[in-house]
C-alpha angles and dihedrals in degrees: 000000000000129000119216111190120210111211099184094118094057081063091045090060091048094049091049089074100022092240131142091244149114093036120218088210094059090046091051093050092049090048091050092049088050097055108281112146098200139003123233128199131174113217102199124199092244092049091227093161121347115055133203090255092056092058090047092053094044090050092052099044111031119098091195126067118286115219114200115202111205146158118254096253131131091245092052095043092052093045092049090052091051095047095040102206116187092249137017119200111198111217136174114255137196122182095224098048120107091216136346106301104195146342133295117276092233093163094061096036100040100132096050094046092046090055091048090051091049091049093053096039089055087061094052097257120140106230125210125187118217105220141156123258093267126132097225093047090051093050091048090049088055089049092058092061095241110148095213143040133192114213112224105235096182097106090054093046091049097049113126101195133050091239095052090045090052093049093050090047089053091049091051091047093051090046091051092051093049093047090049090050090054091054097254124142107238123215126167140202154129125112094013117148144164091281102046104029098088096071093051094043089054092062109109116236095027103130104184139014117209112208129172124143099047093049093049092046090049090049089064088071105028105023124257099270090055093044091053093046092050093053092045089052091053093052093045090050091049093050092047 
């Protein structure tokens, strides 16, 4: 199973003081050297953390895939086509949210999202759709022609009781099975940390986990290389 490391919050720290450091590029290189299989950044419309120049630098320097998370807007679609990351993960976005709160409503916005997927695919970019573990959304995602989905694991991660956690885990497992049967590559992420990642990593047919905040938070105490290696080890042990 692959590990994608999201380095948005390295940029959050930089933007808090308006300095030139810490550099997301440096963090990405360290993560790659420590076992990350890809690097994820979310270029938000308000540019609250990652900047356009960060994406350009990462695209030029990284020797592992770059996954660009972005809203389905004309500005972002055009920018992605110009920058040509390896992957684009289309996500919902609200200016006032602290972090992405749920998956795309692909079912109700099928036409618009299908057009976005085609626009990116024509530029040679592999598209992923960030969606909840919902049967209708998974079927709609398949109807867009996108080759990949990322299951939103936030509801599982936020569960406060064992029963709720188990129900959310079962929903994710069923969603992964359905998506795989429909021929979709299945990734997963959001809210995963060192305590809850094992159950998700144990689900057959999940190809990649995208994890950011918990790794960056852990790196404050142990350093980024160790934080990435520890997460990678947990994933490898779960798969084995």
